[in-house]
C-alpha positions, -999 to +999 in steps of 0.1 A: +150+426+103+190+425+103+207+407+131+224+436+146+190+454+151+164+456+183+134+435+178+102+431+204+104+398+226+080+390+253+068+423+256+102+440+262+129+455+241+160+432+238+188+425+218+187+393+200+213+370+205+239+364+177+234+333+160+255+340+128+284+322+139+262+291+148+237+287+116+245+251+117+226+232+143+256+209+147+284+223+165+324+217+160+338+193+185+374+194+197+398+173+179+404+141+187+442+144+197+429+164+229+412+134+243+439+111+244+444+097+284+441+070+299+413+078+320+384+102+317+397+132+299+396+168+317+396+184+282+363+204+276+347+225+255+315+251+256+286+242+241+253+262+241+220+244+240+203+240+209+167+249+204+146+245+176+110+251+168+084+226+152+049+238+145+020+214+144-002+216+118-041+226+121-062+199+135-095+194+127-114+206+157-089+242+149-099+243+113-137+246+121-132+269+153-104+291+138-121+292+103-119+330+105-088+337+121-054+334+106-027+315+125-010+334+150+026+321+143+046+329+112+076+310+104+106+323+085+130+292+080+152+310+057+160+335+084+155+313+115+129+338+128+096+333+142+069+357+145+042+353+171+014+378+163-003+398+189-029+412+168-034+423+131-008+450+134+018+439+160+038+409+164+069+396+186+100+383+168+125+358+179+153+338+166+160+300+170+188+276+154+162+258+136+126+264+124+105+234+111+073+243+097+042+220+097+051+202+066+089+190+080+094+154+080+100+132+105+137+126+090+145+161+089+135+169+122+158+139+134+185+153+111+186+189+126+175+181+162+189+145+170+216+134+149+244+157+159+237+147+195+235+110+185+272+113+167+283+129+200+272+101+221+290+078+199+323+099+202+320+094+241+300+122+250+267+124+274+239+138+250+201+150+256+174+154+234+142+167+248+105+180+237+085+207+256+057+223+248+020+226+254+000+193+253-012+180+219+015+200+198+034+168+189+061+162+214+052+125+216+049+122+179+081+136+175+101+115+198+082+083+204+064+076+169+073+039+162+063+042+123+050+002+123+027+011+092+047+041+079+085+039+083+087+072+074+069+085+106+092+071+130+105+093+156+137+104+171+138+074+195+138+045+168+161+066+143+187+071+170+190+036+178+190+028+139+219+052+138+240+038+169+233+000+159+248+013+121+279+028+137+286+001+164+304-033+163+281-055+185+310-078+190+331-052+207+305-025+214+274-026+236+239-007+238+218-009+269+185+010+274+164+016+303+129+033+299+115+053+328+087+076+335+084+104+364+048+101+376+034+126+404+072+128+414+076+093+415+103+076+393+087+043+378+102+016+355+083+011+320+101-019+316+090-039+349+059-021+361+065-039+397+094-013+403+074+017+408+098+037+433+131+042+419+158+065+435+182+090+423+221+084+431+243+112+429+283+106+425+299+130+449+334+131+432+319+133+394+282+150+399+268+122+375+235+111+382+222+075+379+192+053+387+206+020+398+173+004+405+161+008+368+160-024+344+189-023+321+182-044+286+209-053+263+203-043+224+211-061+197+188-052+171+165-025+159+133-048+162+138-058+201+144-020+206+109-012+189+093-041+211+108-025+244+093+011+232+061-006+226+062-024+260+070+006+276+044+029+259+017+006+272+027+010+307+026+051+306+000+070+320-022+088+294-057+103+295-081+121+273-086+156+279-103+186+256-069+193+243-057+159+232-073+126+233-042+107+246-024+135+263+007+122+283+003+124+323+042+115+330+075+123+318+089+096+298+127+092+300+146+070+276+184+065+285+208+046+263+244+037+274+268+033+248+304+016+254+324+014+225+360+002+222+386+019+200+421+013+192+452+034+204+453+049+171+422+073+162+407+048+136+380+028+153+383-012+156+357-030+133+359-068+138+340-071+104+371-060+088+398-072+108+424-090+086+458-106+099+476-077+082+454-053+098+460-068+132+498-065+132+497-029+148+468-034+170+489-045+201+483-009+221+452-015+246+419+000+232+402+030+246+366+026+261+345+054+253+312+054+274+285+081+262+248+084+274+221+092+255+188+107+274+158+110+253+132+130+274+095+132+261+081+159+287+043+160+296+027+187+280+018+221+301-016+229+304-045+251+320-069+232+339-097+254+325-089+245+290-080+209+292-111+202+315-087+182+341-107+174+373-104+149+401-071+129+402-065+145+366-062+177+379-038+163+405-019+151+378-017+183+363-008+200+392+024+178+395+031+182+359+032+219+359+051+220+392+078+201+378+076+220+342+079+253+366+109+237+386+125+232+352+119+266+339+134+282+374+166+262+366+171+273+332+164+309+340+194+306+369+215+290+343+205+318+316+212+345+341+244+327+356+228+330+391+250+316+419+223+290+433+204+268+406+177+253+424+181+218+410+165+201+440+132+214+438+120+186+417+131+149+407+131+162+370+154+188+376+177+162+393+175+141+367+183+168+339+211+182+359+238+172+333+214+184+305+213+219+316+248+235+328+261+202+329+286+180+304+260+170+280+252+180+245+219+193+248+191+198+217+158+208+227+128+208+201+099+229+212+066+223+198+039+248+193+004+250+178-009+277+152-042+287+169-046+321+181-070+306+209-037+291+225-014+323+220-003+325+258+008+290+258+024+295+228+044+324+239+053+311+273+067+280+252+088+301+230+100+322+255+112+288+274+129+280+241+146+314+241+158+311+278+174+278+275+193+291+242+215+311+268+224+278+290+259+270+284+272+236+291+310+222+292+313+193+271+338+162+279+345+128+267+344+099+285+371+072+278+393+049+294+421+021+285+399-009+280+425-039+288+397-066+291+386-060+255+425-061+246+432-092+264+399-108+247+413-095+211+447-110+217+432-141+226+411-139+195+437-134+174+459-163+191+433-187+182+428-174+148+464-179+140+466-213+153+435-223+133+452-208+103+481-225+107+462-257+112+439-250+084+470-245+061+485-277+067+457-298+062+452-276+030+487-286+018+484-323+028+452-321+008+467-307-024+497-331-023+471-357-021+450-344-050+480-337-074+490-376-068+459-389-075+452-364-109+485-377-120+478-412-118+446-408-135+462-390-162+485-417-172+462-441-171+438-425-192+469-414-216+475-451-220+443-463-226+436-435-252+468-444-272+458-479-271+424-473-286+441-448-314+465-473-322+436-496-330+411-473-345+441-463-370+448-502-378+410-508-388+410-475-409+438-485-429+424-520-434+392-506-448+405-478-470+424-508-485+396-528-492+375-498-503+403-491-531+401-530-543+365-528-546+364-495-566+391-507-589+370-539-598+337-521-603+355-496-629+369-530-648+332-541-650+323-510-661+346-507-691+335-543-701+297-534-704+302-504-723+321-523-750+294-548-753+266-527-755+276-499-776+262-517-808+229-530-793+219-494-784+218-483-817+191-508-829+170-503-797+165-466-802+154-468-838+127-494-830+114-474-801+112-441-822+087-457-850+068-470-824+060-437-804+050-420-839+024-446-848+010-442-809+008-404-811-012-409-847-040-433-828-045-409-803-054-381-823-079-397-845-099-410-812-098-370-801-109-361-834-139-384-837-151-376-800-151-338-806-173-345-837-199-365-816-199-338-791-211-312-815-236-332-832-252-338-793-253-303-788-272-294-820-299-317-812-301-303-777-309-270-790-334-283-809-351-301-782-352-269-761-367-248-787-396-272-789-399-278-753-401-239-747-428-233-771-452-263-760-447-260-723-449-218-719-488-219-720-486-245-690-466-224-668-484-190-669-506-200-640-476-206-617-459-170-626-493-154-621-492-167-584-459-162-578-465-128-588-495-122-564-473-137-536-447-110-543-470-081-541-483-095-507-449-096-492-443-061-509-476-048-493-464-063-459-432-049-462-443-012-467-468-021-436-438-029-413-419+001-425-448+024-419-451+011-382-412+015-378-418+051-391-445+057-363-424+043-339-395+067-345-420+094-345-433+086-314-394+082-296-386+114-312-417+131-295-410+119-261-370+127-266-380+164-276-409+164-246-384+156-223-359+184-230-333+166-247-323+168-287-330+134-308-295+136-321-279+135-287-293+100-278-294+108-241-283+079-218-307+066-190-299+074-156-321+052-137-312+060-098-327+098-112-357+083-127-367+067-093-355+101-076-377+120-097-407+099-099-428+128-085-413+155-110-440+166-131-420+166-161-407+128-155-442+120-148-449+132-182-424+111-196-430+078-180-470+087-193-453+088-228-436+055-221-468+038-208-487+052-240-461+038-261-463+003-246-501+004-249-501+020-283-472-002-298-473-034-277-443-049-256-437-078-281-432-052-309-410-031-286-389-061-276-386-074-311-369-041-321-342-049-293-328-072-325-330-045-353-302-041-376-307-001-373-283+008-343-304+039-336-334+021-334-319-006-313-307+019-286-342+036-283-360+002-278-336-008-250-342+029-235-379+022-235-373-014-221-350+002-191-376+028-183-405+004-183-383-019-160-378+009-135-417+004-126-420-025-104-455-030-119-443-036-156-414-058-142-432-092-144-450-081-176-413-075-195-401-111-178-431-130-190-425-114-224-393-126-227-376-093-219-349-105-196-339-130-222-337-104-248-315-080-223-290-107-213-288-115-252-278-078-257-250-083-233-240-114-247-237-103-285-234-064-289-200-048-277-215-009-277-212+008-247-244+026-246-264-007-251-246-024-228-249+002-200-286+006-205-292-030-206-272-034-176-294-008-156-328-026-169-310-062-154-303-042-122-340-027-120-353-067-126-328-082-101-346-061-073-372-087-077-365-119-057-384-139-081-367-122-110-333-131-094-333-168-096-344-163-133-312-139-137-292-168-125-308-200-142-300-178-176-266-172-167-268-140-160-242-135-133-213-151-161-227-121-183-225-096-158-189-108-150-176-105-183-193-071-189-176-060-158-140-073-171-144-056-206-163-024-196-142+009-189-170+034-187-177+040-151-215+046-156-216+010-169-196-005-141-219+011-120-251-003-136-232-040-133-224-034-099-258-024-088-271-056-106-247-078-088-254-057-055-293-066-059-283-107-065-259-105-036-289-099-012-307-132-017-290-160+006-303-185-016-280-179-044-246-172-023-232-203-033-242-201-072-229-162-072-195-171-057-191-201-082-200-184-111-174-156-104-199-129-091-181-119-062-146-116-078-164-096-105-178-073-078-144-071-059-123-066-094-146-033-100-129-014-071-101-008-095-125+017-110-120+044-082-152+060-091-172+068-063-206+055-075-189+024-087-173+019-053-206+027-031-221-001-053-193-026-045-196-017-008-232-022-008-229-058-027-205-067-001-227-054+028-259-076+014-233-107+011-219-103+046-255-098+061-269-131+042-239-147+056-243-135+091-280-148+090-270-182+077-247-188+105-269-179+133-294-203+116-266-230+118-263-232+079-227-220+076-199-241+083-167-228+068-154-192+064-168-164+048-168-168+011-159-131+009-127-137+026-118-166+008-123-146-024-099-121-011-125-090-005-111-088+034-081-064+025-105-039+006-127-038+032-103-030+058-090-004+036-122+014+029-135+008+067-126+046+074-132+058+038-139+095+036-170+090+014-199+084+041-217+061+014-190+036+011-180+038+047-215+030+061-219-002+041-180-013+047-188-012+083-218-028+083-200-056+062-175-059+089-197-061+119-215-087+098-185-110+091-174-108+129-204-121+143-192-154+126-168-170+151-146-190+121-137-154+106-123-141+138-091-151+132-088-138+098-101-104+110-076-102+136-045-110+110-060-087+086-061-057+107-099-058+109-096-055+147-087-020+151-112-010+123-141-029+147-130-013+180-128+022+164-167+019+148-177+007+183-161+039+195-165+068+170-191+055+143-222+078+140-248+054+134-257+042+167-270+009+151-239-001+137-219+012+168-243-010+191-237-039+167-199-039+167-199-034+204-223-065+209-199-082+182-165-075+201-181-086+235-197-118+224-169-132+205-142-152+229-115-148+203-119-111+200-120-106+234-091-123+243-072-104+216-084-069+232-075-085+266-040-094+251-036-057+236-053-040+267-077-022+248-108-012+264-143-005+248 
C-alpha cells in the first residue's frame, strides 16, 4: 500500500503518519556550535518518540496449542509495515519506525533501538529506552539479559554500558548507576533492599525529576556493572503465571548518570592521548556535559483470566495494570496535544515525565507475540506504540563550565612539566657520565689490543724465518740423497723382476696339480654312487611303500575335512536364505534386534536353525572355523557364535569351549570391520553375565575393547564396543581395573562419534559406573573423588544432562544424581555447572524416581544446601 493511502487502524480509517522523512531510526541532532554556553543551554530541537516492534518466536506451548492456526502478525520490515490479522480475509495495517522479526539478534535490536539514544546521552542529552508489551513477550530478555554463557544474548542494559565505557575517559569522566523497582506504587532500591520507600523530588525551576534517596554506585568496568545487575535482578519481584514462568511483578528502572568533561573546542579531551604539544592549546575551561540514561523494563500487562493470578498476585496485577493505564492516558493526552496531562496519577508517569513530552530522547520497543489467542492484547500493545509515535519531545543538551576539572588539569600539567624537566636533567647527567666511562674503556682496550698485536707480529716473523731455514736444509739433503741412490736403484729393480717371475711359475704348477687331483676324486665318487644305488634300492622299497600309504591316508582325511566344510557352508547358506537375506550380501548381525524379536516366528525359526547347527556340527568345530583362512567362512562362523551368545543358555558352553578367548583373539588379530563388529557384539552379550565379566577382564578384554574403540570408525562397531564396556561398568568389583586399563577413557572418547546409538551406550555405561560408585560410598568403601570426574567425564555429563534424546538424558540424569550423593564430589559438581542441572532434574524430570533422588540429594548434602542458600534458589 502506498504511503499516502488510507488504511485500517484499530477498526477506524485513519491517514498513515508520514514516516518517509525519518526512515532511519537515528534522528539528526543540532549542530555542536549551537550548544556553546557557560550554563545549561536553552537551544532545543524537536524529537519524536521512536517506536520499534519486536516479534517473539512461538514458544513450545504455542507450537502445540496453535498448531492449526496461522500467526496473527505479519511483518514487512522493508516497508516498515505490520499487519494484524482479524480473520482469514481481513487485517489491520500499521507503520512503525522499525520492525524486528523473531530472528532479529540482540545486537541488531540494540543498534536500531538504543544505540542512538546512548550516543545522545554521551553528548549531554537525556535519553530513555523503554520496553512495553504483554507479559511473556520478551521485554526483560530484550533489556536485561546478562549473557553470561552466550555473549551474543546480552541485552540493551549491558550493551549500553559497554558503549559508554568505551567512549568515556575514566580519568576525567564519571559513570554512576542507580537500579530501582516500582512495586505496588512504592519505589524500592534494588541495590539496597532495606531502602524500600524512596520519594520522588521534582525541581521547581527546571522540572527535573530525581530520587535523592536512591543508592548511587560509580562504575569503572563492565564486570562490576554486570554484578550490580545480577544483584538487582535477584531482588526483583517475580512470579510464575500461566503466561510466563518468571513474570516480572514490578517495573524495573535503571538510571545511568554520565558526566563528561570536554575542552573549549569541539574535540573531546582524552587523557590517554595527551601530549605536551597538544596541551599547549587547552588553557580554556572545559565544559561538563551531564546526560542521564533511563532504561525502563515495564511489567507485562495481563488479563487475570489468562494469567490465572489470584490472591496477592491478583493485587500485583491490578497495580501493574493501573500504572500502565495511567501511562497510556498520559501518552494519549500528549498525542492529542491536550492542555492537561495527568502525570500525577501514578508514580510511574511522574518518573517518566521527562521521557514523554519532556527533554529526553526516547525510544520505545514494543514486544508482541504471534499467537492468535492473544490477538486482543497484541492489538492493544500496537495501538499503544502508535499513540506513542505522536509524542514530541524537545531535546536539550545540559553542559556547564567545569573549572574544577580545568584546575586539576593545569595542576597535572604543571606536575608533569616539573617531572619532565627533572627527568631530562637526570638523563643529561647520566649520558655525560656514560660517555666518559665508555671513552676510558675504549682507550684502554685500544692500548691493550695494540700491544697484543705487536707481540703477535714479532712472533710470526720469527716463526717464518725459522721455517724458511728448515725448508732450505731439507731441499739440500734431498738433492744429496738423489745423487747417491741413482746407481743403486737400477740394480735393485733388475733383481726384483727375476724373483717375481720364478714365484709365479711355482704357484701355477701347484694349482695345476690340485685341479688334476680333484678331477680324479670326482670320477671315483660317481662310480661309488652308481654301485651304491643298485645294491641298496631293494632295501628302500619297504620304506617308500609306507610313505605312500601315509600320504594316501592324509589325502583321504583332507577330502573328509573338505566335505565337512562343504556341508557347513551349505547349512549356513540354507539358514541365510531361510531368514530372507541373500548369501552374497553377508548380512551383519543386530544383537539388540535379535533380543527384541525373540518371540517372532521367523526369528524363532532362525534360532532353531542355529541350535540345530550347534548340535549337528559341534561347538568346537564352529569355534575352530574362526581361524579359517577363508574370509567368508570366518565371517559366517563368528556370526553363528554371536547368535549363540545372545542366548543365556549357550553362554556358559561358549566360554567353556574357549569361545571367549577366540572372540578376543579376533579383536586382537583381524582388522576386518565386519569381524570386529560382530565379535564385539558377541563379547557384549557374554559381558552381561557377572562370571564372564571377570574372565573378560583377566584375559585383557578391556584393553582390546579400548584399542578397537580407538581404531574403529563404524558407528555400529562403536555401539557394540560401548555396550560391552557399559556392561562391565555395572560390576563394582572391576571398577578400579576398568579405570586403570583405560576403559573409562575409551568410553568417554566414543562420544566423538555423535551417533545416537553410541551415545546412548556411553550414557548407560557412565550411569552404571556412577551407580556402583554411589553404592560403594554408602558402604564406606570409597575414600576419594569419583573416578569418572578424575577421568574428565563431568563436562560431558553436564552437557548432555538435558539432551533432546530421552534415551541419553535419562541415563545421564541418573549418573548425575549418583555422583552428587558422594559429598567429596560436590565441589567439582558446583564448579562444573552441575548444580543447575540437579535443580532442573529435581523440578522438571518426568521420571518420579529420578526426580525424588535429585531432590533428596540436594537436601541431604550440606555443601549443596549452602550453595543453594547462597544463590537463593528454592526447590
